N, C-alpha and C positions, 0 to 999 in steps of 0.2 A: 420472452426475451427478444426473439427475432422480430416479432410483430411490432415491437416498439421502435424498431430501427427507422421505419418510414417517417414518423413525426419528428424524430431527432434529426435525421438527414435533411428533411424539409426545412426545419428551423435553421439549420446551418446554411442551407442553400439560400434561404431568404436573407440571412445576414450577409451572405456574399453578394447578392444582387443589390441590396439596399445601401450598404455602407462598406462594401469590400474595397473600394478604391481608397478609403481612409485608413485601412488596416494593413492590407497587403503591401509588401515592400516594393512590388512592381508598380503600385498605384493603379492597378486595373481591377475592377470588380466583376463578379459574375463568371470568373474563369472555372470555378468548380461546381457551379449551381446545377447545371443540367446533369452532369455525371453523378452528383450526389443523389438527385431525385431518381434517376434511372436505377442506381444501385439500391436505393431504398425500396423501389417498386419490385425489383427482382427478389430481394431478400424477403419482403412481405409475402410475395406469391409463394415462395418456397416454404415459408413458415405456415401459411394457411394450408398448403398441401400436406405438410407433416401433421398438422392438427387433426385433419380428417382421418389420418391413419392411427392416431393415438387413442388409447383407451384409458379413461381416468377412473381411479378408484377413490372410494370415500376415505379410506384410511390407508396410509402408507407407512412402511417400516422405516427404521433408521437407515438401513442399507439403501433403500430407495431414495430417501431424503438426501443422503450424501451423494448418490449418483446424480440426482437432479441438480444439486448444487454445482457439481463439477461440470455437468453438461451445460448449465446456464452460463458458467464462466467461459467455457470454450466457445459457446454460441456467440456471446458478446464479442469475444476476440475475433471470431471469424467474420462477423458483420463489419467491424471496424477495418479489418484487413482488406475486405472487398472494397471498401471506400478508398483506401490507400491506392489500390491497384486501379480502380475505376477513374480516379482523378489524375492518374499519372505521377503521383508522388513517389510510387514504387513501381518499377517495371514488372510486367506479368511473370517474367522468369525468376524474379527474386522473391519467391514465396516465403523463404525463411526470414527475410528482412521485413516483409509485410506482417508476419506473425509476431516478431519481436516488437515492431512499432505499435501494433494493435494491443499487445499485452501491456506495453508501457502506458497506453492511453487508458485502458480499462482498470488497471491496478493502481494508477496514480504514481508511476515511477518516472523520475526525470532522467530518462536515458533514451537517446535517439541518435541515429546516424544521419538524420536529415537536418539541414539548416532551416530554421524558421524563415529565413529570407527567401528561400526557394519555394515555399508553400503559398498557395492561394488563401484568400481570406476564409473560404469555406472550410478548408482543412485546418486552418488555425483555430477556427471556432469549434470544429469537431474535436480536436485534440484537447482544448480547454474544457469544453462542455462534457466530453467523454470522461475526463478525470473527475469532474464534479459529480456526474451521475454514477460513476463507479463507487465513489465514497458514499453516496446516498443509498445505493443498493446494499453496500456493506452494513449500513445502519439497520436496514430492514432485516438482513441476515442475522445481525447481532441480536436483535430483539425476538425474531420469530422462528429462527432455525437453531442457532447454536445452543440456547438454553435446553432444548429437548435432546440434544446430542451429547451434552456434557463435555464439550471440547473447548469451552471458553477459558479465559484466564481467571483472574480474580478482580474484584472491585476494591474500593478503598475500605470496605467493611469486612473484607476477608471472604466473601462469598464468591459464587461464580460470576463471570464477567457482566452479566446483565441482571444480577439480583436487585441492585438499586434501580435499574431502569424499569424493571417490572412493577415497581411500586408507584410509578408515575400515573398510571391509569388502570382501571379494572380490567380492561382488555388490551391485548397486545397491539391491536390496530390503533387505539388511542395513544399508547406509548410511542409507537412509530410516528404517528402524526405530530406529536409534541416535539420529538427529537428532530424530525425533518424541518419543522417550523423554526426551531432554534438554529439549525444548520443553515437554513435560508437567511435568517436574520443576521447571522455572523457574516455571511457572504455579502449582503447588502451593505453592512457597516464597513467592511473592508473595501468595498467598491467606492463608497463615499470617502473613506480615508485616503485611498490612492488619488482620487480626483482632487481633493483638497491639498494634497501634497505636491501637485503639479503634473501628475501623469495624465495624458490625454484620456478622455472619458471612455472611449471604446477599449483602449489598452487597459484602463483601470478595471473594466468589467471582466475582461479575459483573465487578467492576473488575479483578480479576486476569486474567480472560480478555482484556479489552481493553487491559491494560497491556503484557503480554508479547507480544501480537500486534501491538502498536503501532497498534491501531485507534482508541483514544481515546474510544469511546462511554461515556458516564456515565449512571447512573440519576438524576443530579441536574442540574437546569438550570444550576447554577453550576459544574459539573464538579468537580474535586478541591477547588477552593477553597471549595465549599459546606460542607465539613466543618470548616474553620477549625482544622485540626490540623497542627502542624509535623511530628509523627511520621508521619502519613499521607502528607504531602508527601515526606518522606525515603524512605519505602518506594516511592512512585511514581517518584522520581528513579532509584533503583537498578533498579527493574523496567523502566523505559523505556530506561535505558542498556544493560541486558542485551539488550533486544530489538533494539538497533542493533548489537550485536557479532556477528561471524562465528560461526555455530553450529559449524562444523568446528573452528575455532580453540579455542573454548570446550570442546568435547568432548575434544579431544586434551590440552588443559591439565589437565582434570579426571581423565581416564582415566590419564594417565601421571604424575599428581601433579607437574606441572611448571609452576608459576605463572609462571616466567621466560619461558615461551613467549609470554605477552602482551607482555612487554617487548621481546622479539626481533622482534615483528611491526611492520614499518614502518607498516602501516595502523592498527593499534591505537594506536600512539604518537601518530600524527597525529590520530586520532579523539578521544583524551583531551585533547590539546593544544588543539584547536579548541574543545572544550567549556569548558576552563578559561579561555582568553583571551576568548572571547565572554561568558562569565558575568561575568568581571571587568569587561569594558567596560560591560555592562548595569548592573551594580551601581554603577559610578562615575558613570554618566549618570543614574541614578535619583535624584530629589530626596528629601530626608529624611535622617534620621540613619543613618549607615553602621553596620550591626550584623548580628547573626546572621540576623534575619528577612529583611533586604535581600539578604544573600548567598544564602540558601536560595531566595528568590524568583527571583533572577537565574539561579541554577544550574538551577532547575526549568524556566524558560522556555527556556534553551539546550538542555537535554537533550530537552525535549518537541519542539523544532523539528528538531534533527538526527536524532532517532530517528523523526521523522515521525509521532509519536503524536497530538499535537494537544490534550493535556490542558492546562487552564489553571487558574491560581490568580488571575490578574488579566488583564484584556483587553489584547491587543497594542496596540490603538489608544491606550491610555492611557500607553504608554511614550514615551520621547523618540524623535526622528526617527532618531538614530544607532542606538538599540537596535532599532528596527523594521527598519532596513536590515540589521543583523547577523542578525536572526532570519530574514528572507527569504533571506539568503545561506545560512544553515544548512538551510533547507527545500530549497534547490536541491542542496546537497551530499548530504544524507541520511546513512544509516548505512554500515556496512562491507559489503563484498561477502559473499555467502552468508549474509546476515542476513534477517530478515523486514521490515526497514525499507525505505522507498521512497527516492526521490531518485536523484541521479546516481551515488552511491557514492564513498566517500573515496578508495579506491585508484585509481579512474579519474581523480580529481583529481591524485593523485600522478603518474600516468602522463602526463597531459596537460601538467603542468608540466615533466616531463622532455623531452617532445616539443618544447615551445616553446623550452626551453633549447638543444636540439640544433639547431633551425632557426635560432636566433639565431647560434649558432657557425658554421653553414654560411653565413650571410650575410657573415661576416667571412672565412671560409676556404671558398670554393666547392668545393674539391676534397676536403673533409673526408668521410671514410667512417666513420661511427660508428653502432653499434647501440645501441638503447635498453636500459637496464638498470633494474631495480627490485630493490634489494638484491643478492642473488647470482644472480638470474634475468634472462634476456634476454627482451625483449618483441618478438615478431615484428611485422613490418610489417602483416600481415593483421589481427592483433589490434588494433593501433593504428588501422588504418583503420576497424574496426568501432566502436571507441570514439568516434572523431571523427564517424562517420556517425550514431551514436545521438544524440550531442549536437546535431548540425546538424538532424536530423530532429525532435527534441524542440523546438528553437528555432523551426523552421518551423511546427510545429503550434500553438505558444503564440500566435503572431501572429493567425491567423484565429480561433482559439478566443477570444481576448480581444475581437476585434471582435464575434463572435456574442454574448458575454456582455454587452458594452456595449450592443449593440442590443436586448438583452432586459431592460434596466432598471438596469444598474450604471453607475457612473461609470468614468472611464478608469483611475484608480488602483485602484479596487475590482476592475475586470475583469482587469487585468494581474496583480495580486497573487493573485487568486482562481484564475486559470488556472494559475499556477505552483504554488499550493498543491494544486490538484486533481491535477495531473500528478505531484506528489511524494507524493500520498496523505496530506496533513497535515490540512487542514480550515480552521483559522482563517486569516484574511487581513486586509489593511489596507483602509482607506477609511471612507466615511461610513456604511456598512451595519453598522459594528461588526465585531468579530472573528469572529462566528459567524452573522451575519444575512444573508449573501450569498445562500445558496440560497433562502431565503424571499422575498428581493426579486426573484428572477428569474421570468421568464415560462416558458412551455413550451419554447421554443427554448433558452433558457439552461440549463434543468434537464437537457434531453437532452444538451447540450454538456458540462455538468459531469459527467454520468454516463459519457460516452464518455472524457473525460479521465482519470477515475478508473481505468477499465479499461485504458487505454493505459499508464498509469503503473505499475499493479500488476504486470503480466506483463513486458512489455518493449515499448517503443515500436516497435522494429524488428520484433519477432515479430508484434505485433498488426496493424501496418500491412500487413505482407506477407500475413498471413492474410486480412485484409479485401480486399486486392487479389486474392488467389486466389479469394475467394468471389464476386467480381463478374466474374471473368474469363470464365465462360461467356456471360454476357449481353453483355459487351463484344465477345467473339468473334463472337457471333451478329449483333450490330449491324454489325460490320466486314465479315463475309463472308456475310451473309444474301442471300436471293434478290432483295430489293428494292434492293440496292446496284447502282448504274449501272456496267455493265462497259464498259471501253474496247474499241472495235472497231479492230483493227489491220488496215489494208489497204495496198495498194501505191499509192504516189503516182505519178501519171503526169505 
């Protein structure tokens, strides 16, 4: 992970040198290039030194896999944090800020305390490219790691999150390659769409990276709304919606030329239905004349929330209370399984509704023996237990995280909505801080908390918590069984 920092930083430095004057708000190119290359060289040297100290095993356990997954995530965040400090985007004394900004980049969360207008072209490229690479890395984890750990969600057929993905090729490497190819094709199509809609070519490329990856970072302080173009907003709507769709489902529909596969998918039908109904509710609750602009704005807000992208054309806090509640609900639900979107996932919601229905029927008929079904597939009790455990664990994490955020400078509503937004990798939240000012209003404790929530939500709450538990196990074991522990002396009572 660390060794790949040098080529990424070098590419961003080249972008800064060649076309930085056409992207940066200052109109000056090359301001970040030297610092990015220097940071990449230092990180690569450290990585090579660590590789010499490592010992690789042929077979690794699930515990080791989870630990490696967590360490890789923190390593990526550390590399991006070094880039923020090296380029002067964040002062060296503000390490908590660097951690939160780097976590937002790696996890694809639209939350920042920095104005895009104050960043050089190299850092703008790194923020956009980092979000795209973070989603690409998640695709590889989805195919090659999570199936072996049993911590995925469900797919549209009722199996684990990558069951349909594993049918794309005999080997996981082939499956990963096919999904990454589709991911790249969607990015290029979105880039072309933005360019045809009137957005400058370089701006289109950077926004395409953060649209398809559902990262939401924009080179403009006003996000997509800064362009004031209905055509640009429509391209963003379709790009964000595609980012929330299951990649295996999309790949099979395209490869087999079977668009009806989308209609046959329970999850896709619910995904589209939720978007339509929430957009209609937002449009009806919005003051003003009911027209095309109002419908487009409502649809944009709904798709941005459920795909966990976080793009904005208008502030969430300016909407009605009912619209705000619907958008927070969409942030919790998130996109489809096996997509790059965050959140609880639509199919898990379907499964949870089925489980609740069965338990209600059991309350009336205690002797009822019924298995859970989703479409034509049967859901095992172990899978159902993992889904319920994931939900309960996420809920338990939101409560102390909200307390930490409130203690660090946010109001109660701000803290709760921001914790939910961070865990779902969205970004915008409710409250007096505005939709995007929460991270800036936080102190060091709050920024570290926000960064940890982003990481937990990106990979998997269960996987990351287990990995962190494994990481601290040696210290806990030493404290429990160390020589300083008082030992009981067993003797014979007379």
